[in-house]
C-alpha positions in Angstrom: -125.8 167.6 -101.1 -124.4 170.6 -99.3 -122.0 171.3 -102.1 -124.9 171.2 -104.6 -126.9 173.7 -102.6 -123.8 176.0 -102.5 -123.8 176.0 -106.3 -127.4 177.1 -106.5 -128.2 180.7 -107.6 -128.2 183.0 -104.5 -131.7 184.0 -103.3 -133.1 185.7 -100.2 -136.6 184.2 -100.9 -137.1 181.4 -98.5 -139.6 179.7 -100.8 -136.9 179.4 -103.5 -134.4 178.2 -100.9 -136.8 175.5 -99.8 -137.4 174.4 -103.4 -133.7 174.2 -104.0 -133.3 172.0 -100.9 -136.2 169.8 -101.9 -134.8 169.4 -105.4 -131.4 168.4 -103.9 -133.2 165.8 -101.8 -135.0 164.3 -104.8 -131.7 164.2 -106.7 -129.8 162.3 -104.0 -132.3 160.1 -102.1 -131.2 156.5 -102.8 -133.6 153.7 -103.8 -131.8 151.3 -101.5 -129.0 151.2 -99.0 -126.5 150.5 -101.8 -127.1 154.2 -102.8 -126.3 153.1 -106.4 -129.7 154.2 -107.8 -131.6 157.3 -107.1 -135.2 156.7 -105.9 -136.7 159.6 -107.9 -136.5 160.1 -111.7 -137.6 162.5 -114.4 -137.6 165.4 -111.9 -139.1 168.6 -113.2 -139.9 171.8 -111.3 -141.8 175.0 -111.7 -143.9 173.9 -114.7 -146.4 176.5 -115.8 -149.8 175.6 -117.1 -151.6 177.9 -119.5 -155.3 178.3 -120.3 -156.4 176.8 -123.6 -158.6 179.8 -124.4 -156.6 182.8 -123.2 -153.1 181.5 -123.1 -152.6 183.0 -119.6 -150.9 181.0 -116.9 -153.5 179.4 -114.6 -151.1 177.6 -112.3 -147.8 176.0 -111.8 -146.6 172.6 -110.7 -143.9 173.0 -108.0 -142.5 169.5 -108.8 -143.4 166.5 -111.0 -141.3 163.3 -110.8 -141.4 159.5 -110.8 -141.2 157.7 -107.5 -139.4 154.5 -108.7 -140.1 152.7 -105.4 -143.9 153.3 -105.6 -143.7 153.1 -109.4 -146.0 156.1 -109.9 -145.8 159.7 -110.9 -146.0 162.4 -108.2 -147.1 166.0 -108.1 -145.6 167.7 -105.1 -146.4 171.2 -103.8 -144.1 173.0 -101.3 -144.6 175.8 -98.9 -142.5 177.3 -96.0 -144.4 179.8 -93.9 -144.1 181.7 -90.6 -147.4 182.8 -89.0 -148.0 184.9 -85.8 -151.2 184.6 -83.8 -152.9 188.1 -83.6 -152.8 189.3 -80.0 -156.6 190.2 -80.0 -157.3 186.6 -81.0 -155.2 184.9 -78.3 -158.4 183.1 -77.0 -159.1 181.7 -80.5 -155.9 180.1 -81.9 -158.0 177.3 -83.4 -159.2 179.8 -86.1 -156.8 179.8 -89.1 -157.7 183.3 -90.1 -156.2 184.6 -86.8 -152.7 183.6 -87.9 -150.9 186.2 -90.1 -147.6 186.5 -91.7 -145.0 189.0 -90.5 -145.6 191.1 -93.5 -149.3 191.2 -92.6 -150.3 190.2 -96.1 -150.3 186.4 -95.6 -152.9 184.5 -93.6 -152.9 180.8 -92.7 -156.5 180.2 -94.0 -155.7 181.8 -97.3 -152.5 179.8 -97.8 -154.4 176.6 -96.9 -157.1 177.3 -99.4 -154.6 178.2 -102.1 -152.6 175.0 -101.5 -155.4 172.5 -101.2 -158.1 173.9 -103.3 -156.1 175.5 -106.1 -152.5 174.2 -106.4 -153.0 170.5 -105.5 -156.0 170.3 -107.9 -154.1 171.5 -110.9 -153.4 168.0 -112.2 -157.2 167.4 -112.3 -157.9 170.3 -114.6 -158.0 169.7 -118.4 -155.0 172.0 -118.9 -153.1 170.4 -116.1 -153.8 166.8 -117.3 -152.7 167.8 -120.8 -149.4 169.3 -119.5 -148.7 166.2 -117.4 -149.3 163.9 -120.4 -147.1 166.2 -122.6 -144.2 165.6 -120.1 -144.7 161.8 -120.3 -146.4 161.3 -116.9 -149.5 159.2 -116.5 -152.1 161.7 -115.4 -154.5 159.0 -114.3 -152.0 157.6 -111.8 -150.5 160.8 -110.5 -150.3 161.1 -106.7 -150.6 164.5 -105.0 -148.2 165.4 -102.1 -147.7 168.5 -100.0 -144.6 169.5 -98.0 -145.4 172.4 -95.8 -142.8 173.6 -93.2 -142.5 176.6 -91.0 -143.1 177.8 -87.4 -146.2 179.2 -85.7 -145.6 182.0 -83.2 -147.8 182.6 -80.1 -147.8 186.1 -78.4 -145.2 186.2 -75.7 -147.9 186.3 -73.0 -148.4 182.5 -73.8 -144.7 181.7 -73.1 -145.5 180.3 -69.7 -148.2 177.9 -71.0 -147.3 174.2 -71.1 -146.3 173.3 -74.6 -148.8 170.4 -75.0 -151.6 172.8 -74.0 -150.6 175.2 -76.8 -150.5 172.3 -79.3 -154.0 171.3 -78.3 -155.4 174.7 -79.3 -153.9 174.7 -82.8 -156.3 174.6 -85.9 -157.2 171.0 -86.6 -155.6 171.2 -90.0 -152.2 171.7 -88.4 -149.8 169.0 -87.3 -149.9 169.2 -83.5 -146.2 168.4 -83.4 -145.3 171.5 -85.6 -142.6 173.9 -84.4 -143.8 176.7 -82.1 -142.2 180.0 -81.2 -143.3 183.3 -79.6 -143.5 186.9 -80.6 -143.3 190.2 -78.7 -143.2 193.9 -79.4 -140.1 196.0 -78.8 -141.6 197.8 -75.7 -141.9 194.3 -74.1 -138.2 193.5 -74.8 -136.6 194.9 -71.7 -138.7 192.9 -69.3 -138.4 189.8 -71.5 -134.7 189.9 -72.0 -134.1 190.6 -68.3 -135.0 187.0 -67.6 -132.6 185.7 -70.2 -129.5 187.8 -69.5 -127.3 184.6 -69.7 -128.5 183.6 -73.2 -126.7 184.1 -76.5 -128.6 185.2 -79.6 -128.5 185.4 -83.3 -130.5 187.9 -85.3 -131.5 186.1 -88.4 -131.5 187.4 -92.0 -134.6 186.3 -93.9 -132.8 183.6 -95.8 -131.7 182.2 -92.4 -135.2 181.6 -91.2 -135.3 178.1 -92.5 -132.0 176.9 -90.9 -131.7 174.8 -87.8 -129.1 176.5 -85.6 -126.5 175.3 -83.2 -123.3 176.9 -81.9 -120.2 176.1 -84.0 -118.2 175.0 -81.0 -120.6 172.2 -79.9 -121.2 171.2 -83.5 -117.5 170.3 -83.8 -117.2 168.8 -80.4 -115.1 171.6 -78.9 -115.5 173.2 -75.5 -118.8 175.0 -74.9 -118.2 178.5 -75.9 -120.3 180.4 -78.4 -119.6 181.4 -82.0 -118.5 185.0 -82.6 -121.7 185.3 -84.7 -123.9 185.2 -81.6 -124.8 188.3 -79.6 -125.1 189.0 -75.9 -128.5 190.0 -74.7 -127.5 193.7 -74.5 -126.0 193.7 -77.9 -129.1 192.0 -79.3 -131.3 194.7 -77.9 -129.2 197.4 -79.5 -129.2 195.6 -82.9 -133.0 195.1 -82.7 -133.6 198.8 -82.0 -131.5 199.8 -85.1 -133.1 197.2 -87.4 -136.7 197.9 -86.4 -136.1 201.6 -86.7 -134.9 201.1 -90.3 -137.2 198.4 -91.6 -140.3 198.5 -89.3 -141.1 194.8 -89.8 -140.8 192.0 -87.3 -137.3 190.5 -87.0 -136.7 186.8 -86.2 -134.2 185.8 -83.6 -133.0 182.5 -82.2 -131.8 182.0 -78.6 -129.2 179.7 -77.2 -129.3 178.7 -73.6 -125.8 178.3 -72.1 -126.3 174.7 -71.0 -127.3 173.7 -74.5 -125.4 174.2 -77.7 -128.6 174.0 -79.9 -131.2 176.6 -80.4 -133.5 176.8 -77.5 -136.3 178.9 -78.9 -137.4 181.0 -81.9 -138.9 184.5 -81.5 -140.2 187.4 -83.6 -139.6 190.9 -82.3 -142.0 193.4 -83.8 -142.0 197.2 -83.7 -144.0 198.7 -80.8 -147.6 199.0 -81.9 -147.3 196.5 -84.7 -150.2 194.3 -83.4 -152.5 197.3 -83.5 -152.1 197.5 -87.3 -152.9 193.8 -88.0 
């Protein structure tokens, strides 16, 4: 599976990377322990649907396929998102509109509406049913699925709050066991990093946001030292200053505690004053 992903066209768009990984999963998931037969068949992706009257695209199926175990066709929609809770709304994390993307254009409530009201309903429209039938799927038996991954980031002021308490305040549409992180602005960084001087860090490129990180040494069973790709706290602060000065958008980082070879926590670091512009 890893070799297949390496052969996929290179992209920095995490949505496309997630689609490639999901396609790889569909192509390799076995029907039984024998692994002789793949569970999923007739896999098709990114199928556009046009209006009968105007010819314009009205939607797109992320994936259509046959689940041979359930013996039915499936329409699956995918999303991978990272949302930050606006600082002025810290007392109202249960409101979906208070969670925004790092580019300040995305919002959790808008993504939810688009996914469940628009995208997942495409197969129920006349044009969607016609496209499904054209591709030899039974529209009347089609099952809708959604696969939504990502991380929600609370303001760093909430970092001392017990994790289950944070989970209890999430919007009721969100899986309470979802991954959580924290975000801070650059002027908060010196005080924050002072308490984590012994940590190692990795400053993530956008395409790396969807990876689960661990240090190379512990992954191979070697002694506990850190990969050269990780940074000390001091080096990380310098790198953040340079990147935020150049791009002026939040940067995602992952921290490794010395007693643990796996990532300990995700953070976004935003330019000073970023929250005032949300």
